[in-house]
N, C-alpha and C positions, 0 to 999 in steps of 0.2 A: 478035585473033589466035587461031586455032583450034589446039589442041594436036594434033600428029601423032605418035602413039606409034611409028610405024615409023622416025622420024628421031631418036629419043632416043639419046644417046651414053653412057648409063650402064646398068648391069645392073638388071633388075627385082628386086624384093624377094623373097628366097627364105627358106626356113625353116632348112635345115641344109646348110652352116654359115650362120648368119644374117649378112647384110650390111646390117643395119638402120641402123647409124651413118652409113655413107657414103650409103646410099640416102636417108636423111632429109635430109641436106644438099643432095643433088641435087634432090630433090622440092621443097624450099623454094625453091631458085634458079629452077627451071622454073615453079613456081606464081607467083612474083613476076614473072617475065617475062611470063606470060600473064594477070596481074592476077587471079589466083585465090587468092592466099595468104590474104587476109582472109576469104574464104568458108570455107577449110579451118580457120582459127583461130576462126571464129564471130564475127568482128568486122565482117562485112558487114551493115549495119543493114537489117532487113526494112522496106520502105515500109509506111506505115500509111494506112488509108482514113479520111478525115474522116467519111464516112457509109458504113459497111460495106454497107448495103442499097442504096445508090445511088452506087457509085464512079464517078468521072469517067474519061474516056478516058486522061488523063495518069496517073492513079493506077493504072489497070489496066496501062498500058504499063510504068510503073516497076516494078510488082510482077512482071510477066513477065520484065523484064530481070534482076531479082534472082533469080528461079527459074532462069533460063538460066545465070547464073554459078554458082549452087549445083550444078546438074546437070553443068555442064562440070567443076567441081572434083571431083565424085564420079566422073565418068567417067575423068578423068585418073588419079586414084588407082587405080581398078580396072584400068586398062590397064598400070600400072607395077608390078604385083605378079604373082608366079607363081600358077598355078592352085591349088596346095596352100594358098597364103595367102589366096586369094579365098574359100575355104570359111569362114574365120574371120569375114569381114565381110559375108557374103552377106545376113544379116538386117538390116543397117544400111546397105546400099549406096546408099540414097537420101539419106543425110546425110553430107556430107564431114567434118563435125565429129566425129561418132560413129565414122566409119571411121578417122580419124586417131587418136582416143583409144584405140580397140580395138587397133590395131596397136602403139601405144606401150606399152599394158599387156601385150601379148603378148611383145614383144621386149625391152622394158626394164622388166620386172616388178621392182618395188622390194622384192625379197625377199632372204633371207639368201644363198641359193646363188649367184645371179648376182653379188651384191656380193663374195662370197668369191672367186669365180673371177676377177673383174676386178681385185681387190686383189692376188691372187697374181700375175697377169700383170704388174702394175705393179712389185711387189717383186722379181720375177725378171728384169726387163729388165737386160741386160748389153751394154755397148758392144763391138762387134767391133773387132778390131785395126786394120783399115783404114777404119773408119767415121768420117766427120767429126763433130766435136763437136756442131755445130749440128743435123745430121741425127739424132744420138742424142738431143739435147734435144727435138727435135720428136716423136720416138717416145714419150719419157717424158711429154710434155705431152698427147699424144693418149690414151695409156692412162689418165693421170690424169683427163682430161675424161670418158672413158667411165665411170670409177668414180664420179665426182661425180654424173653423171646418174642413177646407180642409187641414190643416197642418198635416202630418203624425206624430205619436208620436215618431218615431225614428229620426226625423229631428233635427240635432244638431244646436247649435248657429252659428257655423262656416259655416255650409251648408246653413242656412237661410241667412246669410250675403252674401254668394256667389250668392245665388239665387236672392237676391235683386239687386245686381250689374247686373246680367243677364237681369232682368226685366227692369232696367233702360236703359241698352244698346239697348234692342229690342224696347222698347217704344220710344226711342229717334230718331229712323230712320224714314225717310219720308215715305209717303204712296206709293211712287213708288217702295219701297222694301218690300211691304206687304207680298209677297210670301216668303221672307227670314224668317220673323217671324213665318209664318205658318209652314215652313219646320223644323225650330228649335223645335217647340212644338211637331210636329208629330214624329220626330226622337229621342226625349228625353222625353219619357213618364213618367218615374219615377221621374227624377229630372233634374234641369237645372244646367249646369256647365259652367264656363268661357271657358274651352277648347272647348266645343261644339259651343258656340257663336263665339269664335275666328275662328274656322274652317269654320263656315257658312259665316262669314263676309269676310274671306280671299277668299273663293270660289266666292262670289259675286263680290268682287273687281276685280278679275282676269277673270271674265266672259266676253266674247267678246261683245263689245258695238254695238247694232243694230241701235239705233237712239238716238237723243238727243245730249246734249253737250258732247264735247270730254273730257274724263277723264283727259287727260294731261292739257287741258285748265283749268279744275276745280282745279287741283293740283297747277297749276302755279299762281292761284289767290292769293295764300298765300305761302310765302317762309319764313320758320322759321329762326330765327337768329342762326348762328353757333358759335357766340362769347361766351366766357365763362364769368361768372360774373365779374371776375377780369378785363378782357379787357373792359367790358362795363363801369366799374367804372372809368377807366382811359382814356375815350374817349377825344379826343382833342376838343377844342372850335371851330375849324374851320370846323367841320362836318356840312353838310347842307343837308336837305331833300328837294328833288325836288317836292315831292307830296304835302306836307302841307306848303312848303316854309318857314320852320323854321330851326333854327340852333340848334346844340347840339346832333343831331342823324342823321343817314342815312335813306334812303328810305326803306332799308331792315328791319329796326327796328322801323318803323313808326307805332304807334298804330292807328292813324287815317286811314292809308291805310288798316291795318288789319281789322278794324271795317267796312270800306267801302266794302272790299272784302267779308266779312261775310254777309253783307246786300245784296250785289249783288248775292251771292250764294243762299240766301233765296228767293230772287225775282225770280231767274231762276228756283229753285225747285217749287215755287208756280205756275209759268207758265207751267211747265211740268205736275203738278198735275191737272191743270184746262185746259189742252189742249183740244180744241174743236174737236169733232169727225166729220168726213166727212159724207155727206149725199148723198143719191141717191134715188130720189123720184119715178122713174119709173123702178127701177131695178128689181122689183118683176114681171114685165111682161116678161115672158120667151118665146123666140121664138122657133118654131119647125122646121123651114126651115134651111137646111145646108147653103144655100147661104146667108140667112139673118144673120147668125152668123158673117159674115164679114162686115155687115153694121154697121154704127155708128149712134145711135139714139140721137137726140138733146134732152137733158134733162135740162129744165130751173130750176129745183130744185136741181140738182147735184152740189155739191161744188167743185168737181174735175173731170177731165177726168178719165175714168176707162175702163179696159178691162180684160177679163179672159184669153186672149191668151198670153202666155209667149213668143211665137215665133215672135210676132210682134214688139218687142222692139229693137230699134237700140242701146240704152244704157240702163243699168239696174243696180240697186243696191238694196240690201235687206233693208226692213224696215217693221215696224208693225204699222198699222194705223187702228183704228176701223171705220167701215162704217155702218151707220144706213140706212136700206132700207125703202121702202114705207110702208111695213107691220109692221114697228116698230121693226123688228128683226135686230140684229147686226152681221155683218161678219167682217173679217179682211183682209186687204191688206198685201201681203207678199213682195212687192217690189215697186219701183218707177223708172221711166225712161222716155225716149223720144221715140216717134213714128213718122216716116216720112210718109208724104202723097204727092200724086200727084193730083193736081186739074184738072178740066176738060179742062182748057186752057193750060195744060202742066207744069204749075208752081209747084215747089216743096216747101213744107213748113214742118217745124218740130214742132210737138206738144210736149211740155215739161210738166214735173210734172204729167205724166200719172200714175195712180195707177194700180198695178197688183192685181186684186181681183179674185182669183180662184173660189169663190163661186158664181160669176155672170155667166149668160149665154147670156148676151147682152153687146155690147160695148156702152158706154155712152160718149157723147160729151157734155161738160158742157158749156152752154150758160152763166151761172152766172159767171163762172171762167174767161171767155174771157172778159166780160163786166167790171167786178169789178177789176180784177188784170192786164189785158192786154189792157185795155182802148179801146176795140172794141165798135162800135156803132151797135146796133141791130135794124133792120127794117124788117117788115113783111107785105106781101100783099097776094092776092089770089094765086099768083104763087109760093110763097115759102118764105123763110127767108134769110136775108143777114147780114153777120157780116163784117163790114168795118172798116179799120184803115189805113189811108193814101192810098197808091196804092194797098193794099192787100185786097181782098174781098173773103170771104168764103160763099158759098151758101148751102142751104138745101132745099130739095123737100118734099112735103107732101106725106105721105103714106096713104093707105086705112084704116089703123087701128088708125087714128087720131094721128099719130106720124110724126115727121120730120126726114129725113135721110140725113146725110151729103153727099154732092156731091163731093166725093173724094175717092180715092183708096189708100190703104196702100202699101207702098214700103217695102216689107219684106226683112230683111237681107238675108234670104234664101228663094227665091220665091217658092211658093207652086203651083204645077201644078194643072190644073182644075180637073184632075182625083183624086187628093189628097185632094180636099176640103171636100168631104164627109168623108174621113178618118180622117181629122183634126176635123171635126164636131163630129165624133164618139168618138174621144178621149176627146173632151170637154163636152160630155154628162155627164161625171163624173166631179164634181167640186172639187174633192179631189186629192191630190198628190198620185201617184202610189208608195206607200211605204209599208213596211211590215204590218203596222197597218191596212191599207185599206184592204189588202188581208186577214189578220186575221179575219176581220169582214165579208168579203164576203164569206169566207169559214166557216161560221157559228161558229166563235170563237173556231175553233179547234187549236191545238198546233201551235204556231208560227214556231217552228223548223220544223214541218212536212210540213207546207205550204212553207217555204223558201226552203227546200230540194226539193220539187216537182218542184218548178219554176227553181231553179238553175240547177238541173239535167236534165231539159227538159222533164220531165215526163208528162207535160200537155202543151197545146197550148192555145194561147190567153191571157196569163198572163205575165206581165213584171213588173219589179221593177225599177223605174226611179229615186228613191231617196235612198241615202246611209244612211238615218236616220233610226236607229234601232227602232223596235216596242217599244212602251211605256210598261215597265214591269208591270205597274199598269193598268189593264183593269177592270173598274168598273162592267160591265155586267158579266165578268168571276168571279170576286170576289163574286158577289151576287149569282151566280148560282153554282159555283164549290168549294167554300170555305169549308173546313172541319176542324175538331178539330185537332190542332197540339199537338201531344203527344211526349214529350221528350224521345229520345231513348238513352240518356246518361246513362251509368251504375250507379245504385244507390249506395249509401254508405252502406256497409254491417256492421253488428254488429261485435264487436271484442271479445265478450265473451257470454256465455249462459245467457239468460234472459235479456240481455241489451235492446232488442227490441222485442215486441210481436205484431204480426199482428192479427187482429180479424175482423170477419164479420158475420152477422146474415143471415140465409137463411130461407125463409118461408113467409107465411104459406104454407104448403104442401097441396095437393089436398085431401088427406085422412089422418085420424088420425092413429097413431100407436096403437097397442093393449094397450099400457100404457097411451094413450091419448096425445102423443106428436104431436105438429104441427110445431115446429121450431127446428133448430139446430144452434149452435154457434161454430165457429172454432177459435182456438187459435194456432198460429204458431210461434215457436221460430225462429228468423231470423238467428241466428248463426248456430244452428244445423239442422234447417228446420224440426224439429219434430212437428207433428200435433197432436192436441187433439180436440175431438168433444164432446160437451155436448148437450143433448136433452132437450127441453123446451116445456112447455104447453102454456106459454104466453111470449111475448117479455120482459115483466118486470122482468122475472127471469134471464135475462142476468147478472145482478149485482151479484146474488148469484152464478151463474156459474163461473164468473171470480174469485170470492173469493175462490171457491173450487180449481180452476186451480192454483191460486197463492200459496195456501197452499201446494198443491202437488208438484208444480215445485220447490219452494224454499226449500222444504224438500228433494227433490231429489238432489239439488245442494246446499249443505250447504255453507253459506257465500256469496252466490249470491242473489241479489235482482233485481226484475223487475224495469227497469228504464223508459221505454217508452211503451205506448199502442197506436198502430196505428189503427184507425177506421175511418168509413165514416161519423161520426158525427150524426148518426141516433138518434132518440128519446130514444132508449134503452141505449145509451152511455152518454147522456147529462143530465140525471136526477140529481137533487141536491144531493141525497143520494150517488149516484155513484161518483159524483165529490168530495164530501166530503171525501169518503173513499180513493179515489186516492190521494188526498192531504195529508191525514193522513199517507198513506203508502209511500209517496214521489215519486209517479209515475206521470210522465207527460203524458197528453193525447194529441196525435197528430192527429188532425182531418183534413180530406180532404176538399178542397174547394167545395161549392155547385155545383152540376152538373159536377164534375170531378171524376168519379168513378175509372179512371185508376190510380189515386194517391194511391189508396188502392188495387193495382193490385194483390199483393201476395195472400191476403185472398180471393179476388173476384175470381181469377182463381182457387184457391183451391176448393172453393165451387162449381164452375161450373164443375170441374173435378169429384168431389164426386157425384154430381147430375147425370151426364151423366153415370158414372161408375155404380152407383146403379141401374139405369134403365137397363143397360146391364145385370147385375147379376140377377135381378128379371125376366128379359125376358128369360134368359137361364134356370133358375131353375124352371120356371112356378109357382113361389110362388106369393101370392097375393100382391098387391101394398102396403097394410097396413104394411108390414114388411120392409119398406124402412129403418128403423133405423138399422136393422141388416145388410143390404147391405152396408150402409154408414160406419158402424163400421168395416166390413170386409175390405173395401177399405182402410180405415185409417190404420188399422193394417198392411196390406200388404205394403202400401206406406212407412211407417216408416222403413220397412225392405229392401228397395231397394235403390240403389244410385240415385242421382238426377243429373240434367244437371249442376248445380253449384258445386256439390261435387261428381264427378264421381268415386272417389277412396274411398268413405266411404258411410255410410248409416246414416239417421237421428237417428235410434235406437242406433248406435254405438256412435254418438256424444252426445246423451242424457244420455245413461247408461255407456258409456266407456267400452263396451264389444260387441262382435259380436252377432248378433241375431241368434237364433236357429229356423230353418224353417222346420225341418223334420216332424213336427206334422201337417203341413198344409194339408187340404183336399179341394176338389172342393166345392164351395158354392152350397148348395142345394142337395148334393149327398145323397144316401141311407146310413143309419147307423144302427148298432145293439147296443143296450144298455143293460147292465146287471142291472136289478132292484134289489136292496137289499131285502133280505127276510123280514126285519122289515117293509118294505113299503107295504107289501101285506099279507093277511091272508090265501090265498090259494097258493099252490105250483105253481109258474108261470113257463113259459118257461125260459130257461136260457138266451135267448136273444129275443128282440122284435124289429121288423123292424120299423124304424122311418125315417122321413126326417131330415137330419142333415144340419146345416149351421153354419158357424163360428160365434162365439160371441167374438169379439176381446176385450181384456181388457189390462191393463198394464201388467198383468200376462196372461199366456196361459190359455185358457179355451174354452169350446164348449157349444153351445145351441142346444137342440133337440126339435123338434116339433112332435106332435102326441102322447105324453105320456098321461097316465091316470092322473086323477086329483091328485092321491096320489103322483105322481112324478112331478107335475107341478111346484113345487118350484125350479126346476133346471133352470128355465128361470130367469137369473140374470139381473137386470137393467143395461143398457149399459152405462158405463162411460169410455171414451177412454182417 
């Protein structure tokens, strides 16, 4: 039965919001219906050849059927996911097993953040008034199952208990500390620990308070008793509580006071959470005149007075207040203070609770604030507007752009000369603080250190840093454009004996076949001795047989030693059921790299690259045809085993493998001319004593040579290459 993607009745896998849980169940059902589930799970046994070099028609047919099922499974998975999800499995799209594992690791990553979110969803589930009990139980069971799937198999009971304590602590803090919970999850990807939560909470408690209630006042609302149990049991009858007006205890031990303090704290936190943001209805009207930047526009919709000029404040203290503009965007005030004005009649007034909003380019005079909180009376006529309270009158004139301008001038703490107005305006053209982050962005996201050095050393003009705040180490545009794979440079753990760890990697298919029909080669490298062995293959499926031959030869060379680990890239040639079965029978552990992480198999990867590059050089120098690449690779492997390496400069792989020094006096240049003596029994006519031939090395475990250009009678001298 062929899968038809156009007739599927469920949604394809998408990324946001992820529907992986339901998609996974639907795919499992469809795959089982089409007999593809075992291929996806890797339980479809790959047929073996009795003789890989001479397979029968039945064996070839069975292997083709197995590949068809594998390809159908991979195609079905590919057609059932959205294009944005296809990008994640593009490199493994030929293996349904690796496609399935990659998607599972992506959508069900067993890390702290997904587990936390899933557990919170489970704990927050509430039955609706009209919801049947069985339906409610089904929802709880579903959420519980999603949480259990995110638990790593190595998570112990003690670790789970500790993680539940962490979740309870993080879940119990108020919304005003939401960033604390976010930082805890971002910094503790694998697991949550009490130490991590304790560090985060301690840092938050000792963070400088910008706004809101005083921490000291909050702590003073509850004073715990320092009396021991024995002293409390022997309290005197004359103790009296002034809070609840009862006898038998003091105010410090009054439960009523503690309860009242707790409720007051909750009300204060609720007020902080629901704090109304300030508004500025005409703030999006930006002026372009330098002189207009010193005018104050009357805004009947603004809830507070606002200015972008820090220099105008007579008193100032930092604070953070959100401000919603007329275009519905939100900016933030960085401080609040007072600004002194001189009216047209010479009278001086102080405007209090003025917000410093650097993102504005206009000064706003709030009519609403004066009328509602300062009890001014607003009157307007054709000549202008008047704000009156007792003997104090503020006036505003109409401007040509349908706005009203306050008839007053600011008394600056440090008066600005008329010639400096344009300079002040120029500095205010930027609504951002002149810090390292701003110049990092202006310099096209080049290195912060380079930008800082150029400014501090005076190598450029027109740039200044007015804030000591360091640049944010996390720059999202830089991460998006410059991030690269992090490869660990820590030295890997080496094997302690021969055959303890074998590195392996397959190379091919090559562009041309060898004379024997080979298209691939597979490399086996002993980690302890660094001895290399190369086997040539006609098909990738012959990797299993090549490893069997290598194992027999290696363990015969080292009596009493057994191969313990096989390091590979997890390719299809290594994950067949027959191969896995034999590895288990031999007691060999297969260590596979993660998908898309080739550097984890770097020893074999680099060896194959070195062999490929070196073989090209040998064939180029010798002018031999590319089809003889097997002989060039063999020559390189033979020579490599007889020279010291960077990790073992005082020995050679050959010495480590055979426990004796290699003899190299017989080496000749690859592709040189040679003269060979043909035995008389190989010819019926008296031949010349020697015949000119092209000679190249045929490396074996034993010394030997291969000659090209011989007559058919002597062609049997070309021995198949097994290194």
